[in-house]
N, C-alpha and C positions, 0 to 999 in steps of 0.2 A: 963881212957877211951880212946879207940882207935878211932881216927878220921875216918879212913877208915870204921870201923864197923858202925859208925854213918851214913855215907853216904849210905852204902850198906843196912841199914835198910829201906832206902827209896824205891827202886824198889823191893818190896817183892811180890813174885808171889801169886796170888789168882785165882785159877782155870785157870791157864795159858793155852794157846794154845800150846800143846805139841804133836808132831807127830814123828813117825819113818817113814822115806820116803825111799822107795826101788824102784829103777829105772834101766831099761836097756836102753842103747843107741838105737836110738837117743832120747834125752829128754831135755827139757828146761822149767823151771817153773818161771813165773813172779809173784812176791809177792807184792801186793799193799794193805796192811792192816792197814796202818797208825800207826803201833805200834811204841812206843818210844824206845823199846829195844828188840832185838832178839839175841838169842844164837844158833849157829849152830855148831854141832860136827860131823865131817866126820868120819864115822865108818869104811868104806871100799870103795875101788875103788878110784875114783877121781871126782872132780867137779870144775867148774869155777864160780866165783862170780864176778858180775859186777854191778855197781851202776851208774845211769844216763849215762853220756858219758865217764865214767872213764875207765881206763885200766883194763882188766880182771885180776883177781887174782886166781891162781890155788891153790886148797886145796888138801892136801895129807892126808892119813889116820892119825888120831890123831890131826888134825888141829881143833882149836876152833876159831870160827869167832863170834865177837861181832858186831852188827849193831845197832848204836844208832840214825841213821837218819831215820825218818819215811817215806822218799821218797821211791818209788818203786825200787826194785832190782830184779836181775835175778840170778838163780842158774841153771847151765846147764852142760852137758857132754862135750860141745865144746864151746870155747870162743866166737864164732860168731853166735851160733845157735839162731834162732828166737823162742820166747816162744810159746809153744803149750798147756801148762797147766797153770792155773791161780789160785791164792789164794787171796781172797779179805777180806774185813772186815767181822768180825763174822765168820771166818773160812769157808766162801763159797769157794768151789772148783769146777772148771769146766775144761773140756777138749777142744780139738781143735774145736769142733762144738758147744760149749756152753753147753754140757750135764753136768748134776750134777754128780760129781765123788765121792761123799761121800760114796755111796753104791757100785758103780761099781768098784772103786779102793781100797776098803777096804780089807786089808790083815791081820788084827788083830784088837784088841780092839781100839788101838790108832795108827794104821799104815795104810798107803796107798801108792800106787805107781802103775806103769804100769806093774810091774813084782814082785811077792812075792819072787822070787829068784834072784832079780836084782843084777847086778855087783856093782852098786853104792848105798850105803846106808848112811843115815845121820839122826841125831836127830835134830829137829828144835823146839826150845822153844821160845815162844813169850810172852812178858809182855804186858798186855792190856793197862796199864796206869802207871804213876809213881807219887809219892808224890813230892812236891817241893824240899824236901831235896834230893830225888833221882835225881831230875833234875839238881842239882848242880854237882852231880857226872857225869851225862851224858854229861853235858856241858864241862867237863874236858877231855872227851874222843874225839878222832878224829871220823870222820863219820863211820869208821869201824876199827877194830883191829883184826889181825890174830896172834894167838900164837900156838906154837906146844906143844902138851900135850899127846904124845904117851903113851898108857897104863894107861890113867887116870882112877883111880878106881871109880870116881864118874860117869863117862860115862858108865863104866861096870855095875854098879848098876842100873843106869837109864835104860839101855838096858834090864836088867832083869825085871824091874818093869813095863815097859811101857805097857805090854800086860796083866797085872794082873788087877783084879777088886775087890780087897779086901776092908775091912773096912777102911775108910778115905784115900782111894787110891789117890784121887786128892790132898790132903794135902801132902802125901808122895812125889808125883811127884813134887809139887811146891817147897818143901824144897830141893829136890835134884837139881832142876833147880837153886835155889838160890846158892847152894854150887858150882855148875858148874860156875856160873857167878863170884863168889868170887875168885875161883881158876884162872879163866882167867884174871881178873883184877890184881890180885897179880902177876901173871906171866908177864903180860905186864908192870906193874909198875917197876918190878925188872930190866927190860931191858931198862928203860928210861935213857938217858944220864944225868950226874950229873947237867948239866947246864939247864935242862928242867925247865921252869917256870910253876910249877904246884903244887897244894897243895898235890898231890899224892906222891911227893918226899920230903915232908916236914920233914920226919924222918931222912933225911940226914943232917939236921941242928937241933941239940937238942933243942936250944932255940926256934926256930920257931915251932917245933913239940910240945913243952910244952905249948907255947902260944895258939896254936890251941886246945890243950886238955883243957885248962882253958876256952876258949871261948865256946867250945862244952859242957863242964860239967856244966858251970854256966853262961848261957846267960843272966840271970836276974841281974847279978852284974853290977855296973856302971863302966865298964872297960874304961880305957884310955890307950894310948900307954905307958904312964909313969908307970901306975899301973901294966900293963902286964909285962913291962920290969923289974920292981922291983921284981915281982913274979918269973921270970925265971932267975934272976941274971945277967942281962946285962944292958947296958945303953939304954936310950930311943932312941938315934940316931942309935945305933947299931941294936936294934930290928927293928926299922922302915926300915932301909936299907936292912937288911937280910930278913925280911918278904916279902918285895916287890920283892926282887931278887928271892926268892924261890917260892912264891905263885903267883906273878904277879899282886898283888894289895896291897894297904896299909892295915895295921891291922884293922883300923876302918871301912874301906869299907867291908872287909871280915866279921867283926863282924856284921854289919848291914844286910848283905846278909844272914848270918846264922840265925840271929834273925827272919827275916821275913819268911825265908824258914821253919824254925821250927814252926812259927806261922801258916803258911799255912797247915802244916801237922796236927797241933792240932785242926784245924777246923773240922776234922772228928768226934771228940768226942762231941756229942750233949749235954753232961753234963757240958761242959766247957763254961762259958760265955765269951764274948769278953773282959770283964774286967779282968777275971782270966787269959786268954791267954796273954793279953798285959803285965800283971805283970810277968808271967812266962818267957817271952822273953825280959824283961828288959826295958819296957816303963813305964813312970811315970803315964800316964793316957790313957784311951781308945781313947781320941781325938788325942793325939800325935801318938799313934799306928795306928789309922785309916788313918791319913794323910800320914804316911810313907808307909803303906801298899798300899794305892791307887797309890802313886808315883811309887811303884815297880811293881804292877800287873795291874794297870789301872782300877781297880774296888775297891769298898769298901770291907772291911772284910765281911759285911753282904751279899753283892751280891756274893762274892766269895763262901761263905758257901752255899748259895742257889743253886749255880750251880754244887756243888759236888754231885756225886752219893753217896748214903748212905754208901756203902761199899768200897769206893775207897781210901782213903787218906793215911797215909803213907803206902800204900799197893802196890799191884801189881807192 
């Protein structure tokens, strides 16, 4: 089992907000949609990205930008240009005078901009929510990531598909967006320094990688540092040290985090009782599971489940 695949199963798109944006200067778009994860692919021209009071970052054709901070950000043709266009929650779009731009700026089925032949073009894909397993992945990323992926075939296919309206088109676009996310995370992870304390680089230590595979594959087992170490063929002390050095936390802390994140995802299945969920993630009783869950998330499993939309959990 691939640990990265487990985490990428968390933020899985479901009817994602996906647009092709075409703009001619001057332009500046402020996005304030509270999305946990956004993927931007610059197709042509140039653009600047800035977040809060951070330094503007220039995007070149082929750039993939991951934004995992739900705070507002700006995309513009000029690093200092004030926003004139706005995107809010539920895809609300407005122009300089507050006018609704959904119709006025529409240049295709899922495209909009101030000029259908605009110099600057990009794909913007937004995940509406993430499962808790996905949140572990997101917490491992910096507020934003930029990777260069010129001639990315996934971008090419997305660009071809975005104006179509065939059968199951929304699902096609969602899966393509997921593939784009995976390719960006893989590219970024490959460039991390060896000393990076992050589970994403666990594959650089075979023993740590195998320990994570065991945790992910069998969270119901009564793992201890000693049993994990024995299973991967190293000493207890060696695994504890190497795991903390590579992942940034002790093995048992990671195990508990994974169990509860997995449990939060399983809450989406109404057929699973809390007793069944607690057993699947390694708790001896619903009581011990409920206590640990409340310490982690601040609410009981029952309350957490009531708050979840019917179609959200390890989803979007």
